[in-house]
All heavy atoms as TSV, in Angstrom:
chain	resi	resn	atom	element	x	y	z
A	1	MET	N	N	-40.955	21.249	48.543
A	1	MET	CA	C	-42.333	21.674	48.456
A	1	MET	C	C	-43.119	20.519	47.821
A	1	MET	O	O	-42.758	20.046	46.754
A	1	MET	CB	C	-42.402	22.938	47.601
A	1	MET	CG	C	-43.733	23.598	47.659
A	1	MET	SD	S	-43.843	25.134	46.702
A	1	MET	CE	C	-42.872	26.242	47.666
A	2	ASN	N	N	-44.176	20.111	48.459
A	2	ASN	CA	C	-44.936	18.978	47.934
A	2	ASN	C	C	-45.984	19.436	46.914
A	2	ASN	O	O	-46.227	20.624	46.725
A	2	ASN	CB	C	-45.570	18.174	49.063
A	2	ASN	CG	C	-46.540	18.993	49.882
A	2	ASN	OD1	O	-46.971	20.047	49.466
A	2	ASN	ND2	N	-46.887	18.489	51.049
A	3	ALA	N	N	-46.605	18.462	46.260
A	3	ALA	CA	C	-47.532	18.757	45.163
A	3	ALA	C	C	-48.768	19.514	45.655
A	3	ALA	O	O	-49.314	20.352	44.933
A	3	ALA	CB	C	-47.937	17.466	44.476
A	4	ALA	N	N	-49.224	19.242	46.862
A	4	ALA	CA	C	-50.403	19.933	47.383
A	4	ALA	C	C	-50.138	21.426	47.572
A	4	ALA	O	O	-50.990	22.268	47.254
A	4	ALA	CB	C	-50.834	19.304	48.701
A	5	THR	N	N	-48.960	21.767	48.055
A	5	THR	CA	C	-48.608	23.176	48.245
A	5	THR	C	C	-48.489	23.899	46.919
A	5	THR	O	O	-48.961	25.034	46.764
A	5	THR	CB	C	-47.290	23.292	49.036
A	5	THR	OG1	O	-47.421	22.560	50.251
A	5	THR	CG2	C	-46.962	24.732	49.338
A	6	VAL	N	N	-47.867	23.248	45.941
A	6	VAL	CA	C	-47.731	23.852	44.610
A	6	VAL	C	C	-49.106	24.033	43.979
A	6	VAL	O	O	-49.398	25.071	43.376
A	6	VAL	CB	C	-46.813	22.995	43.718
A	6	VAL	CG1	C	-46.804	23.503	42.288
A	6	VAL	CG2	C	-45.409	22.973	44.277
A	7	GLY	N	N	-49.973	23.040	44.112
A	7	GLY	CA	C	-51.319	23.146	43.573
A	7	GLY	C	C	-52.123	24.249	44.228
A	7	GLY	O	O	-52.872	24.978	43.559
A	8	LEU	N	N	-51.968	24.390	45.529
A	8	LEU	CA	C	-52.656	25.466	46.244
A	8	LEU	C	C	-52.172	26.830	45.763
A	8	LEU	O	O	-52.973	27.733	45.500
A	8	LEU	CB	C	-52.431	25.324	47.748
A	8	LEU	CG	C	-53.020	26.435	48.623
A	8	LEU	CD1	C	-54.536	26.434	48.526
A	8	LEU	CD2	C	-52.572	26.260	50.052
A	9	ALA	N	N	-50.865	26.996	45.620
A	9	ALA	CA	C	-50.307	28.270	45.152
A	9	ALA	C	C	-50.776	28.581	43.732
A	9	ALA	O	O	-51.121	29.728	43.419
A	9	ALA	CB	C	-48.784	28.230	45.216
A	10	ALA	N	N	-50.811	27.572	42.872
A	10	ALA	CA	C	-51.277	27.788	41.503
A	10	ALA	C	C	-52.756	28.167	41.490
A	10	ALA	O	O	-53.175	29.058	40.736
A	10	ALA	CB	C	-51.045	26.537	40.666
A	11	GLY	N	N	-53.550	27.513	42.314
A	11	GLY	CA	C	-54.967	27.847	42.387
A	11	GLY	C	C	-55.214	29.255	42.895
A	11	GLY	O	O	-56.086	29.966	42.382
A	12	VAL	N	N	-54.458	29.672	43.875
A	12	VAL	CA	C	-54.601	31.032	44.405
A	12	VAL	C	C	-54.201	32.053	43.343
A	12	VAL	O	O	-54.881	33.071	43.150
A	12	VAL	CB	C	-53.766	31.205	45.694
A	12	VAL	CG1	C	-53.669	32.657	46.092
A	12	VAL	CG2	C	-54.361	30.380	46.816
A	13	ALA	N	N	-53.103	31.787	42.622
A	13	ALA	CA	C	-52.665	32.699	41.565
A	13	ALA	C	C	-53.712	32.807	40.468
A	13	ALA	O	O	-54.014	33.910	39.984
A	13	ALA	CB	C	-51.333	32.227	40.982
A	14	LEU	N	N	-54.289	31.676	40.064
A	14	LEU	CA	C	-55.337	31.710	39.039
A	14	LEU	C	C	-56.589	32.424	39.542
A	14	LEU	O	O	-57.244	33.157	38.791
A	14	LEU	CB	C	-55.678	30.291	38.593
A	14	LEU	CG	C	-54.641	29.590	37.729
A	14	LEU	CD1	C	-55.014	28.138	37.535
A	14	LEU	CD2	C	-54.495	30.295	36.402
A	15	GLY	N	N	-56.909	32.222	40.808
A	15	GLY	CA	C	-58.059	32.902	41.376
A	15	GLY	C	C	-57.896	34.408	41.404
A	15	GLY	O	O	-58.804	35.157	41.030
A	16	PHE	N	N	-56.732	34.873	41.832
A	16	PHE	CA	C	-56.472	36.318	41.841
A	16	PHE	C	C	-56.476	36.889	40.437
A	16	PHE	O	O	-57.009	37.980	40.192
A	16	PHE	CB	C	-55.137	36.640	42.529
A	16	PHE	CG	C	-55.236	36.705	44.020
A	16	PHE	CD1	C	-54.415	35.919	44.811
A	16	PHE	CD2	C	-56.128	37.554	44.652
A	16	PHE	CE1	C	-54.489	35.967	46.185
A	16	PHE	CE2	C	-56.218	37.614	46.035
A	16	PHE	CZ	C	-55.391	36.813	46.803
A	17	ALA	N	N	-55.871	36.165	39.487
A	17	ALA	CA	C	-55.840	36.656	38.112
A	17	ALA	C	C	-57.249	36.745	37.549
A	17	ALA	O	O	-57.594	37.712	36.856
A	17	ALA	CB	C	-54.978	35.741	37.244
A	18	GLY	N	N	-58.069	35.760	37.826
A	18	GLY	CA	C	-59.442	35.790	37.329
A	18	GLY	C	C	-60.287	36.861	37.977
A	18	GLY	O	O	-61.110	37.500	37.323
A	19	PHE	N	N	-60.082	37.086	39.265
A	19	PHE	CA	C	-60.888	38.070	39.984
A	19	PHE	C	C	-60.507	39.497	39.608
A	19	PHE	O	O	-61.363	40.340	39.328
A	19	PHE	CB	C	-60.739	37.865	41.491
A	19	PHE	CG	C	-61.596	38.790	42.305
A	19	PHE	CD1	C	-62.953	38.560	42.422
A	19	PHE	CD2	C	-61.045	39.881	42.948
A	19	PHE	CE1	C	-63.747	39.409	43.178
A	19	PHE	CE2	C	-61.829	40.732	43.702
A	19	PHE	CZ	C	-63.187	40.498	43.812
A	20	PHE	N	N	-59.208	39.785	39.599
A	20	PHE	CA	C	-58.760	41.161	39.381
A	20	PHE	C	C	-58.531	41.496	37.914
A	20	PHE	O	O	-58.634	42.652	37.513
A	20	PHE	CB	C	-57.470	41.434	40.164
A	20	PHE	CG	C	-57.678	41.467	41.640
A	20	PHE	CD1	C	-57.167	40.465	42.442
A	20	PHE	CD2	C	-58.404	42.479	42.237
A	20	PHE	CE1	C	-57.358	40.479	43.809
A	20	PHE	CE2	C	-58.612	42.504	43.611
A	20	PHE	CZ	C	-58.088	41.499	44.396
A	21	GLY	N	N	-58.193	40.506	37.094
A	21	GLY	CA	C	-57.852	40.812	35.710
A	21	GLY	C	C	-58.870	40.351	34.693
A	21	GLY	O	O	-58.760	40.680	33.524
A	22	GLY	N	N	-59.813	39.547	35.096
A	22	GLY	CA	C	-60.804	39.056	34.156
A	22	GLY	C	C	-60.363	37.759	33.489
A	22	GLY	O	O	-59.358	37.136	33.850
A	23	PHE	N	N	-61.148	37.366	32.495
A	23	PHE	CA	C	-60.930	36.072	31.848
A	23	PHE	C	C	-59.592	35.986	31.139
A	23	PHE	O	O	-58.905	34.968	31.203
A	23	PHE	CB	C	-62.065	35.802	30.852
A	23	PHE	CG	C	-61.843	34.552	30.050
A	23	PHE	CD1	C	-62.013	33.309	30.635
A	23	PHE	CD2	C	-61.457	34.622	28.730
A	23	PHE	CE1	C	-61.798	32.153	29.911
A	23	PHE	CE2	C	-61.245	33.476	27.991
A	23	PHE	CZ	C	-61.417	32.238	28.588
A	24	TRP	N	N	-59.192	37.041	30.436
A	24	TRP	CA	C	-57.954	36.976	29.653
A	24	TRP	C	C	-56.731	36.899	30.548
A	24	TRP	O	O	-55.761	36.209	30.216
A	24	TRP	CB	C	-57.864	38.149	28.686
A	24	TRP	CG	C	-58.934	38.061	27.646
A	24	TRP	CD1	C	-60.014	38.875	27.501
A	24	TRP	CD2	C	-59.056	37.049	26.632
A	24	TRP	NE1	N	-60.794	38.444	26.466
A	24	TRP	CE2	C	-60.240	37.338	25.900
A	24	TRP	CE3	C	-58.293	35.952	26.270
A	24	TRP	CZ2	C	-60.655	36.549	24.836
A	24	TRP	CZ3	C	-58.719	35.171	25.203
A	24	TRP	CH2	C	-59.879	35.464	24.499
A	25	ALA	N	N	-56.755	37.566	31.674
A	25	ALA	CA	C	-55.643	37.453	32.627
A	25	ALA	C	C	-55.595	36.048	33.207
A	25	ALA	O	O	-54.518	35.459	33.367
A	25	ALA	CB	C	-55.793	38.484	33.733
A	26	PHE	N	N	-56.757	35.485	33.505
A	26	PHE	CA	C	-56.829	34.109	33.991
A	26	PHE	C	C	-56.239	33.151	32.963
A	26	PHE	O	O	-55.446	32.274	33.297
A	26	PHE	CB	C	-58.297	33.746	34.272
A	26	PHE	CG	C	-58.520	32.295	34.563
A	26	PHE	CD1	C	-58.273	31.791	35.823
A	26	PHE	CD2	C	-58.965	31.435	33.584
A	26	PHE	CE1	C	-58.477	30.450	36.105
A	26	PHE	CE2	C	-59.174	30.102	33.841
A	26	PHE	CZ	C	-58.929	29.601	35.117
A	27	LEU	N	N	-56.619	33.332	31.705
A	27	LEU	CA	C	-56.123	32.462	30.640
A	27	LEU	C	C	-54.615	32.611	30.466
A	27	LEU	O	O	-53.899	31.620	30.299
A	27	LEU	CB	C	-56.854	32.783	29.341
A	27	LEU	CG	C	-56.677	31.811	28.198
A	27	LEU	CD1	C	-57.234	30.443	28.575
A	27	LEU	CD2	C	-57.385	32.327	26.963
A	28	LEU	N	N	-54.118	33.834	30.517
A	28	LEU	CA	C	-52.674	34.069	30.387
A	28	LEU	C	C	-51.903	33.409	31.515
A	28	LEU	O	O	-50.883	32.747	31.285
A	28	LEU	CB	C	-52.392	35.575	30.364
A	28	LEU	CG	C	-50.917	35.973	30.279
A	28	LEU	CD1	C	-50.348	35.561	28.932
A	28	LEU	CD2	C	-50.745	37.452	30.504
A	29	VAL	N	N	-52.374	33.539	32.741
A	29	VAL	CA	C	-51.712	32.917	33.885
A	29	VAL	C	C	-51.750	31.393	33.765
A	29	VAL	O	O	-50.762	30.711	34.042
A	29	VAL	CB	C	-52.343	33.392	35.207
A	29	VAL	CG1	C	-51.845	32.585	36.387
A	29	VAL	CG2	C	-52.061	34.864	35.428
A	30	ALA	N	N	-52.865	30.842	33.295
A	30	ALA	CA	C	-52.980	29.391	33.145
A	30	ALA	C	C	-52.020	28.868	32.077
A	30	ALA	O	O	-51.336	27.852	32.278
A	30	ALA	CB	C	-54.413	29.015	32.792
A	31	VAL	N	N	-51.927	29.554	30.944
A	31	VAL	CA	C	-51.038	29.114	29.858
A	31	VAL	C	C	-49.580	29.248	30.281
A	31	VAL	O	O	-48.776	28.322	30.077
A	31	VAL	CB	C	-51.326	29.911	28.569
A	31	VAL	CG1	C	-50.254	29.686	27.529
A	31	VAL	CG2	C	-52.688	29.528	28.018
A	32	LEU	N	N	-49.215	30.369	30.857
A	32	LEU	CA	C	-47.823	30.548	31.290
A	32	LEU	C	C	-47.458	29.581	32.410
A	32	LEU	O	O	-46.326	29.105	32.488
A	32	LEU	CB	C	-47.583	31.991	31.735
A	32	LEU	CG	C	-47.613	33.029	30.613
A	32	LEU	CD1	C	-47.400	34.419	31.194
A	32	LEU	CD2	C	-46.595	32.727	29.544
A	33	GLY	N	N	-48.405	29.254	33.257
A	33	GLY	CA	C	-48.158	28.261	34.300
A	33	GLY	C	C	-47.912	26.880	33.719
A	33	GLY	O	O	-47.041	26.145	34.175
A	34	ALA	N	N	-48.671	26.518	32.694
A	34	ALA	CA	C	-48.479	25.218	32.039
A	34	ALA	C	C	-47.132	25.155	31.334
A	34	ALA	O	O	-46.429	24.136	31.387
A	34	ALA	CB	C	-49.611	24.961	31.061
A	35	VAL	N	N	-46.745	26.243	30.684
A	35	VAL	CA	C	-45.429	26.292	30.029
A	35	VAL	C	C	-44.325	26.198	31.070
A	35	VAL	O	O	-43.347	25.458	30.897
A	35	VAL	CB	C	-45.293	27.585	29.193
A	35	VAL	CG1	C	-43.866	27.782	28.719
A	35	VAL	CG2	C	-46.235	27.540	28.011
A	36	GLY	N	N	-44.462	26.901	32.154
A	36	GLY	CA	C	-43.471	26.838	33.229
A	36	GLY	C	C	-43.369	25.451	33.835
A	36	GLY	O	O	-42.270	24.970	34.140
A	37	LEU	N	N	-44.497	24.792	33.995
A	37	LEU	CA	C	-44.493	23.426	34.500
A	37	LEU	C	C	-43.752	22.504	33.546
A	37	LEU	O	O	-42.932	21.684	33.966
A	37	LEU	CB	C	-45.926	22.926	34.703
A	37	LEU	CG	C	-46.072	21.459	35.095
A	37	LEU	CD1	C	-45.443	21.210	36.461
A	37	LEU	CD2	C	-47.514	21.045	35.076
A	38	GLY	N	N	-44.023	22.634	32.260
A	38	GLY	CA	C	-43.343	21.803	31.268
A	38	GLY	C	C	-41.843	22.016	31.256
A	38	GLY	O	O	-41.061	21.060	31.243
A	39	VAL	N	N	-41.421	23.265	31.294
A	39	VAL	CA	C	-39.988	23.568	31.325
A	39	VAL	C	C	-39.351	23.033	32.597
A	39	VAL	O	O	-38.265	22.454	32.572
A	39	VAL	CB	C	-39.756	25.091	31.181
A	39	VAL	CG1	C	-38.315	25.462	31.473
A	39	VAL	CG2	C	-40.146	25.549	29.790
A	40	GLY	N	N	-40.027	23.198	33.710
A	40	GLY	CA	C	-39.502	22.694	34.977
A	40	GLY	C	C	-39.353	21.185	34.982
A	40	GLY	O	O	-38.355	20.652	35.471
A	41	LEU	N	N	-40.325	20.463	34.422
A	41	LEU	CA	C	-40.237	19.011	34.366
A	41	LEU	C	C	-39.102	18.549	33.457
A	41	LEU	O	O	-38.411	17.578	33.764
A	41	LEU	CB	C	-41.568	18.415	33.895
A	41	LEU	CG	C	-42.715	18.472	34.894
A	41	LEU	CD1	C	-43.995	17.975	34.248
A	41	LEU	CD2	C	-42.386	17.664	36.138
A	42	VAL	N	N	-38.898	19.250	32.350
A	42	VAL	CA	C	-37.801	18.893	31.448
A	42	VAL	C	C	-36.462	19.148	32.125
A	42	VAL	O	O	-35.552	18.311	32.083
A	42	VAL	CB	C	-37.908	19.672	30.117
A	42	VAL	CG1	C	-36.633	19.536	29.299
A	42	VAL	CG2	C	-39.102	19.184	29.320
A	43	LEU	N	N	-36.312	20.294	32.777
A	43	LEU	CA	C	-35.049	20.619	33.445
A	43	LEU	C	C	-34.774	19.698	34.622
A	43	LEU	O	O	-33.620	19.384	34.915
A	43	LEU	CB	C	-35.054	22.074	33.908
A	43	LEU	CG	C	-35.021	23.116	32.800
A	43	LEU	CD1	C	-35.102	24.518	33.398
A	43	LEU	CD2	C	-33.763	22.969	31.956
A	44	GLN	N	N	-35.820	19.245	35.277
A	44	GLN	CA	C	-35.662	18.342	36.412
A	44	GLN	C	C	-35.355	16.922	35.955
A	44	GLN	O	O	-34.829	16.124	36.704
A	44	GLN	CB	C	-36.947	18.360	37.237
A	44	GLN	CG	C	-36.875	17.598	38.528
A	44	GLN	CD	C	-38.148	17.764	39.347
A	44	GLN	OE1	O	-38.953	18.647	39.086
A	44	GLN	NE2	N	-38.318	16.913	40.319
A	45	GLY	N	N	-35.687	16.617	34.708
A	45	GLY	CA	C	-35.414	15.290	34.168
A	45	GLY	C	C	-36.582	14.342	34.257
A	45	GLY	O	O	-36.448	13.154	33.980
A	46	ASP	N	N	-37.762	14.824	34.631
A	46	ASP	CA	C	-38.937	13.969	34.744
A	46	ASP	C	C	-39.683	13.803	33.430
A	46	ASP	O	O	-40.514	12.917	33.301
A	46	ASP	CB	C	-39.903	14.525	35.797
A	46	ASP	CG	C	-39.353	14.384	37.201
A	46	ASP	OD1	O	-38.466	13.543	37.399
A	46	ASP	OD2	O	-39.804	15.120	38.080
A	47	ALA	N	N	-39.407	14.658	32.452
A	47	ALA	CA	C	-40.062	14.566	31.144
A	47	ALA	C	C	-38.983	14.558	30.069
A	47	ALA	O	O	-38.114	15.430	30.043
A	47	ALA	CB	C	-41.002	15.741	30.931
A	48	ASP	N	N	-39.038	13.566	29.192
A	48	ASP	CA	C	-38.073	13.476	28.104
A	48	ASP	C	C	-38.683	14.059	26.842
A	48	ASP	O	O	-39.645	13.526	26.299
A	48	ASP	CB	C	-37.678	12.020	27.845
A	48	ASP	CG	C	-36.822	11.443	28.950
A	48	ASP	OD1	O	-36.126	12.235	29.610
A	48	ASP	OD2	O	-36.849	10.226	29.151
A	49	VAL	N	N	-38.094	15.143	26.367
A	49	VAL	CA	C	-38.573	15.756	25.143
A	49	VAL	C	C	-38.088	14.951	23.946
A	49	VAL	O	O	-38.822	14.678	23.011
A	49	VAL	CB	C	-38.091	17.220	25.039
A	49	VAL	CG1	C	-38.543	17.846	23.741
A	49	VAL	CG2	C	-38.592	18.019	26.215
A	50	PHE	N	N	-36.818	14.565	23.987
A	50	PHE	CA	C	-36.219	13.769	22.931
A	50	PHE	C	C	-35.691	12.481	23.539
A	50	PHE	O	O	-34.520	12.393	23.914
A	50	PHE	CB	C	-35.072	14.537	22.273
A	50	PHE	CG	C	-35.482	15.876	21.735
A	50	PHE	CD1	C	-35.056	17.037	22.350
A	50	PHE	CD2	C	-36.318	15.980	20.633
A	50	PHE	CE1	C	-35.434	18.274	21.862
A	50	PHE	CE2	C	-36.710	17.211	20.149
A	50	PHE	CZ	C	-36.259	18.356	20.761
A	51	PRO	N	N	-36.540	11.442	23.658
A	51	PRO	CA	C	-36.075	10.200	24.275
A	51	PRO	C	C	-34.990	9.539	23.421
A	51	PRO	O	O	-35.046	9.544	22.196
A	51	PRO	CB	C	-37.328	9.333	24.352
A	51	PRO	CG	C	-38.293	9.937	23.420
A	51	PRO	CD	C	-37.928	11.367	23.237
A	52	ARG	N	N	-33.997	9.001	24.087
A	52	ARG	CA	C	-32.894	8.342	23.395
A	52	ARG	C	C	-33.263	6.895	23.114
A	52	ARG	O	O	-33.941	6.246	23.897
A	52	ARG	CB	C	-31.635	8.385	24.249
A	52	ARG	CG	C	-31.165	9.792	24.486
A	52	ARG	CD	C	-29.918	9.784	25.308
A	52	ARG	NE	N	-29.486	11.152	25.545
A	52	ARG	CZ	C	-28.471	11.464	26.307
A	52	ARG	NH1	N	-27.799	10.533	26.933
A	52	ARG	NH2	N	-28.123	12.716	26.466
A	53	ARG	N	N	-32.761	6.391	21.998
A	53	ARG	CA	C	-32.993	4.985	21.681
A	53	ARG	C	C	-32.066	4.132	22.521
A	53	ARG	O	O	-30.923	4.475	22.754
A	53	ARG	CB	C	-32.706	4.714	20.206
A	53	ARG	CG	C	-33.684	5.366	19.290
A	53	ARG	CD	C	-33.413	4.946	17.883
A	53	ARG	NE	N	-34.322	5.605	16.978
A	53	ARG	CZ	C	-34.279	5.464	15.671
A	53	ARG	NH1	N	-33.363	4.701	15.114
A	53	ARG	NH2	N	-35.134	6.090	14.921
A	54	GLN	N	N	-32.586	2.998	22.941
A	54	GLN	CA	C	-31.773	2.091	23.739
A	54	GLN	C	C	-31.084	1.105	22.814
A	54	GLN	O	O	-31.646	0.644	21.835
A	54	GLN	CB	C	-32.644	1.346	24.744
A	54	GLN	CG	C	-33.247	2.253	25.775
A	54	GLN	CD	C	-34.083	1.464	26.777
A	54	GLN	OE1	O	-34.222	0.265	26.658
A	54	GLN	NE2	N	-34.633	2.157	27.753
A	55	ARG	N	N	-29.852	0.794	23.156
A	55	ARG	CA	C	-29.105	-0.185	22.369
A	55	ARG	C	C	-29.295	-1.557	22.987
A	55	ARG	O	O	-29.549	-1.694	24.168
A	55	ARG	CB	C	-27.631	0.185	22.337
A	55	ARG	CG	C	-27.392	1.521	21.648
A	55	ARG	CD	C	-25.926	1.710	21.370
A	55	ARG	NE	N	-25.677	2.940	20.669
A	55	ARG	CZ	C	-25.573	3.041	19.351
A	55	ARG	NH1	N	-25.695	1.968	18.603
A	55	ARG	NH2	N	-25.334	4.185	18.789
A	56	ASN	N	N	-29.157	-2.580	22.146
A	56	ASN	CA	C	-29.311	-3.938	22.677
A	56	ASN	C	C	-28.035	-4.363	23.410
A	56	ASN	O	O	-27.062	-3.610	23.488
A	56	ASN	CB	C	-29.692	-4.921	21.570
A	56	ASN	CG	C	-28.664	-4.956	20.445
A	56	ASN	OD1	O	-27.524	-4.523	20.641
A	56	ASN	ND2	N	-29.057	-5.452	19.305
A	57	GLU	N	N	-28.004	-5.559	23.944
A	57	GLU	CA	C	-26.896	-6.002	24.783
A	57	GLU	C	C	-25.580	-6.097	24.036
A	57	GLU	O	O	-24.508	-5.950	24.615
A	57	GLU	CB	C	-27.236	-7.356	25.409
A	57	GLU	CG	C	-28.359	-7.250	26.421
A	57	GLU	CD	C	-28.721	-8.616	26.991
A	57	GLU	OE1	O	-28.012	-9.592	26.705
A	57	GLU	OE2	O	-29.721	-8.691	27.711
A	58	SER	N	N	-25.610	-6.344	22.724
A	58	SER	CA	C	-24.371	-6.483	21.974
A	58	SER	C	C	-23.795	-5.132	21.572
A	58	SER	O	O	-22.725	-5.063	20.974
A	58	SER	CB	C	-24.611	-7.336	20.717
A	58	SER	OG	O	-25.516	-6.669	19.867
A	59	GLY	N	N	-24.489	-4.052	21.884
A	59	GLY	CA	C	-23.980	-2.712	21.585
A	59	GLY	C	C	-24.422	-2.205	20.232
A	59	GLY	O	O	-24.066	-1.105	19.837
A	60	GLY	N	N	-25.171	-2.996	19.484
A	60	GLY	CA	C	-25.631	-2.581	18.165
A	60	GLY	C	C	-26.920	-1.804	18.225
A	60	GLY	O	O	-27.468	-1.542	19.297
A	61	ARG	N	N	-27.399	-1.465	17.069
A	61	ARG	CA	C	-28.661	-0.724	16.980
A	61	ARG	C	C	-29.836	-1.663	17.210
A	61	ARG	O	O	-29.772	-2.829	16.852
A	61	ARG	CB	C	-28.791	-0.085	15.628
A	61	ARG	CG	C	-27.754	0.965	15.370
A	61	ARG	CD	C	-28.014	1.557	14.042
A	61	ARG	NE	N	-28.248	2.968	14.261
A	61	ARG	CZ	C	-28.407	3.835	13.304
A	61	ARG	NH1	N	-28.419	3.440	12.065
A	61	ARG	NH2	N	-28.576	5.092	13.578
A	62	PRO	N	N	-30.929	-1.172	17.772
A	62	PRO	CA	C	-32.110	-2.020	17.941
A	62	PRO	C	C	-32.746	-2.321	16.588
A	62	PRO	O	O	-32.656	-1.532	15.654
A	62	PRO	CB	C	-33.039	-1.173	18.805
A	62	PRO	CG	C	-32.566	0.216	18.666
A	62	PRO	CD	C	-31.106	0.153	18.322
A	63	ARG	N	N	-33.381	-3.466	16.485
A	63	ARG	CA	C	-34.027	-3.849	15.214
A	63	ARG	C	C	-35.454	-3.423	15.194
A	63	ARG	O	O	-36.141	-3.275	16.082
A	63	ARG	CB	C	-33.971	-5.348	15.031
A	63	ARG	CG	C	-32.570	-5.824	14.866
A	63	ARG	CD	C	-32.621	-7.271	14.539
A	63	ARG	NE	N	-31.315	-7.854	14.823
A	63	ARG	CZ	C	-30.982	-9.040	14.438
A	63	ARG	NH1	N	-31.809	-9.770	13.776
A	63	ARG	NH2	N	-29.805	-9.510	14.721
C-alpha cells in the first residue's frame, strides 16, 4: 500500500469522525492515528527510539 492510499484512508477516517462524532471524536481519531503511525514505524524499523552508539574501527568506544 503506497503513501497516497494510506493518506486517503486516514483523511476519510478523520472526515467521518469529524462529521458524525464532532470535534472530540475527530481529535481522538487524529491522536490515536498518530500513535499508531509511530508504533508502526518503530516496529517496521524506520524510526529508532533508542539509537545505538556506533563503535570506531578498532572496536573501542567512540570518543
